[in-house]
KEKE-566924 format. One record per residue (C-alpha): z, y, x; residue in one letter. Coordinates in nm, 2 decimals. Layout:
! KEKE-566924
{r {Z,Y,X},"A"},
...
END
This chain:
! KEKE-566924
{r {11.34,11.54,10.78},"X"},
{r {11.20,11.86,10.63},"X"},
{r {10.95,11.85,10.34},"X"},
{r {10.60,11.80,10.47},"X"},
{r {10.27,11.81,10.30},"X"},
{r {10.04,11.51,10.29},"X"},
{r {9.68,11.55,10.20},"X"},
{r {9.50,11.30,9.97},"X"},
{r {9.12,11.29,9.97},"X"},
{r {8.96,11.12,9.67},"X"},
{r {8.63,10.98,9.79},"X"},
{r {8.51,10.83,9.47},"X"},
{r {8.33,10.49,9.49},"X"},
{r {8.21,10.44,9.84},"X"},
{r {8.03,10.17,10.04},"X"},
{r {8.29,10.00,10.26},"X"},
{r {8.12,10.08,10.59},"X"},
{r {8.10,10.45,10.49},"X"},
{r {8.47,10.48,10.42},"X"},
{r {8.56,10.27,10.73},"X"},
{r {8.36,10.49,10.96},"X"},
{r {8.52,10.80,10.81},"X"},
{r {8.87,10.65,10.86},"X"},
{r {8.80,10.56,11.22},"X"},
{r {8.66,10.91,11.29},"X"},
{r {8.98,11.06,11.14},"X"},
{r {9.20,10.83,11.34},"X"},
{r {9.03,10.95,11.66},"X"},
{r {9.07,11.31,11.55},"X"},
{r {9.43,11.26,11.46},"X"},
{r {9.51,11.10,11.79},"X"},
{r {9.35,11.39,11.97},"X"},
{r {9.56,11.64,11.76},"X"},
{r {9.25,11.79,11.59},"X"},
{r {9.33,11.66,11.24},"X"},
{r {9.62,11.65,11.01},"X"},
{r {9.77,11.35,10.83},"X"},
{r {9.56,11.23,10.54},"X"},
{r {9.53,10.94,10.30},"X"},
{r {9.18,10.85,10.20},"X"},
{r {9.16,10.72,9.84},"X"},
{r {8.86,10.53,9.72},"X"},
{r {8.72,10.22,9.55},"X"},
{r {8.44,10.01,9.70},"X"},
{r {8.14,9.83,9.59},"X"},
{r {8.19,9.46,9.60},"X"},
{r {8.27,9.35,9.96},"X"},
{r {8.48,9.11,10.16},"X"},
{r {8.66,9.21,10.48},"X"},
{r {8.78,8.97,10.74},"X"},
{r {9.08,9.07,10.95},"X"},
{r {9.15,8.95,11.31},"X"},
{r {9.31,8.63,11.17},"X"},
{r {9.01,8.52,10.97},"X"},
{r {8.66,8.38,11.03},"X"},
{r {8.35,8.38,10.81},"X"},
{r {8.40,8.01,10.72},"X"},
{r {8.72,8.11,10.54},"X"},
{r {8.49,8.24,10.26},"X"},
{r {8.34,7.93,10.09},"X"},
{r {8.06,8.10,9.91},"X"},
{r {8.06,8.48,9.95},"X"},
{r {7.86,8.66,9.69},"X"},
{r {7.90,9.00,9.85},"X"},
{r {7.87,9.16,10.19},"X"},
{r {8.12,9.05,10.46},"X"},
{r {8.25,9.27,10.73},"X"},
{r {8.48,9.17,11.03},"X"},
{r {8.73,9.45,11.08},"X"},
{r {9.01,9.54,11.33},"X"},
{r {9.30,9.50,11.09},"X"},
{r {9.53,9.20,11.09},"X"},
{r {9.52,8.94,10.81},"X"},
{r {9.28,8.72,10.63},"X"},
{r {8.99,8.77,10.40},"X"},
{r {9.02,9.05,10.14},"X"},
{r {8.80,9.13,9.85},"X"},
{r {8.75,9.49,9.74},"X"},
{r {8.55,9.60,9.44},"X"},
{r {8.50,9.86,9.16},"X"},
{r {8.82,9.95,8.98},"X"},
{r {9.04,9.85,9.27},"X"},
{r {9.21,10.16,9.43},"X"},
{r {9.22,10.15,9.81},"X"},
{r {9.42,10.38,10.03},"X"},
{r {9.36,10.44,10.39},"X"},
{r {9.65,10.63,10.54},"X"},
{r {9.57,10.81,10.87},"X"},
{r {9.91,10.92,10.98},"X"},
{r {10.11,10.99,11.29},"X"},
{r {10.38,10.75,11.18},"X"},
{r {10.64,10.86,11.43},"X"},
{r {10.63,11.21,11.29},"X"},
{r {10.73,11.07,10.96},"X"},
{r {11.00,10.85,11.10},"X"},
{r {10.80,10.54,11.01},"X"},
{r {10.66,10.23,11.17},"X"},
{r {10.39,10.01,11.01},"X"},
{r {10.64,9.80,10.82},"X"},
{r {10.83,10.10,10.68},"X"},
{r {10.50,10.26,10.58},"X"},
{r {10.39,9.96,10.38},"X"},
{r {10.73,9.95,10.21},"X"},
{r {10.71,10.32,10.13},"X"},
{r {10.36,10.28,9.99},"X"},
{r {10.46,9.98,9.78},"X"},
{r {10.76,10.17,9.64},"X"},
{r {10.56,10.49,9.56},"X"},
{r {10.29,10.28,9.39},"X"},
{r {10.55,10.10,9.18},"X"},
{r {10.72,10.43,9.08},"X"},
{r {10.39,10.59,8.99},"X"},
{r {10.27,10.30,8.78},"X"},
{r {10.60,10.28,8.61},"X"},
{r {10.59,10.65,8.53},"X"},
{r {10.24,10.62,8.40},"X"},
{r {10.33,10.31,8.19},"X"},
{r {10.63,10.50,8.04},"X"},
{r {10.41,10.80,7.95},"X"},
{r {10.16,10.57,7.77},"X"},
{r {10.42,10.36,7.60},"X"},
{r {10.36,10.34,7.22},"X"},
{r {10.01,10.49,7.24},"X"},
{r {9.73,10.27,7.10},"X"},
{r {9.42,10.23,7.31},"X"},
{r {9.55,10.46,7.59},"X"},
{r {9.40,10.44,7.93},"X"},
{r {9.42,10.65,8.24},"X"},
{r {9.12,10.86,8.31},"X"},
{r {9.01,10.90,8.67},"X"},
{r {8.83,11.19,8.84},"X"},
{r {8.48,11.16,8.98},"X"},
{r {8.39,11.15,9.35},"X"},
{r {8.30,11.46,9.54},"X"},
{r {8.62,11.64,9.45},"X"},
{r {8.81,11.85,9.71},"X"},
{r {9.12,11.71,9.88},"X"},
{r {9.44,11.72,9.69},"X"},
{r {9.79,11.77,9.84},"X"},
{r {10.13,11.63,9.75},"X"},
{r {10.47,11.67,9.90},"X"},
{r {10.63,11.33,9.97},"X"},
END
């Protein structure tokens, strides 16, 4: 497969429903061929999401908003400091299916965190600094 560019958009901290609506709009645009592949990167205010396999009673005492969503799976908490990625990709164009995508994302995350940890090794009080929301999209070649 030839090298391809994949755009990453850093949204900053967003309300869950705002990011979810944007993702769904981009999915429709991508399906119609009016948008390129993109990965939305964000963190959310405190929220629980319930996938198709879960019900509100699965949360014993939710302290934050709860949203039923179309994804598979059970209850999931998202909150400040937790990086969330929403890939909007034409998987077949990348030679992927959903399982291969998850594996590729896991491997990329492990490699990136490993490289970051190695770069910080031996430095006292080091921490990674993040960019603020509102920045323009960034690109990376996979």
